[in-house]
C-alpha positions, 0 to 999 in steps of 0.5 A: 605031501612032501617027501619023507622025514629023512629027505627033509632033515637032510635038506634042513641040515645042508641049509644050516651048514651053508650058513655056518661061520667057517669057510670050510663046509665040513667044519660048519656041518660038525659045528651044526650037529654038535652046537646049534640049538636051532638045528636041534629044535628042527630035528625034534620038530621033524621027529614029532612029525614022523611019529604023527605020520606013523600014527603015534600022536601022543608021542608027537605031542611029548616031543613037541612039549620037550622042544617047547621046554628046551628051546622056547619054540612052538613048532606044531608037529602037524605043520607041513614044512618042506626041507630046507627049513632054517631057524635063526635065533628061533626063540619065541617062534610059533608055527601053527598046525596048518602052516604049509611051505613048498620050499626053503623057509628061513624064520628068525626070532619071535615069528608067528605063522598061524591061523585066524579064526573065521577066515577060510580060503578054498583052493581046489577043494581044499580049505585052508585057514593057515599060511602057505609059503612058497619056495625061498621065503625069509621071515625076519624077527617079530613078523607075523603071518595070519590066516589063509594067505599065500606068500609067493616064492622069493619073498622077504617079510620084513621085521615086525611086519604083520601080514593078513593078505596075499603077497 
């Protein structure tokens, strides 16, 4: 398991600030806190995950639903996404419950990360049905990753690409 929710949101926030429009890091940070709906969506995702960890699943589902209504993203609160998660124009993004990332992850608009019925991969006694994304993966607009695939570190998934096997 990854570190706690606070550590993850801290890494998420730093990644968002690095990508800001201003050459001044401080201004990017203030702008991200106040005006960036994608960061707000990631915060709601982390909050829902926190409530899941402390066994308040109904509250997690409510926060997931609010996130879906406000920002048009479907980020399952049970997904295990490491710190450094950045949504860029997150509209229409779907991340399933068993998706796991081990490091920085950048996801653009309309991306789907999820399972595929009937496909199971057994790694070290753990059965996976959803993607595993290693450190510093970028998934561009409209790409889809289905099933128990492993995406190695520093991989770029091109726009519109459909991935169903390991990269």
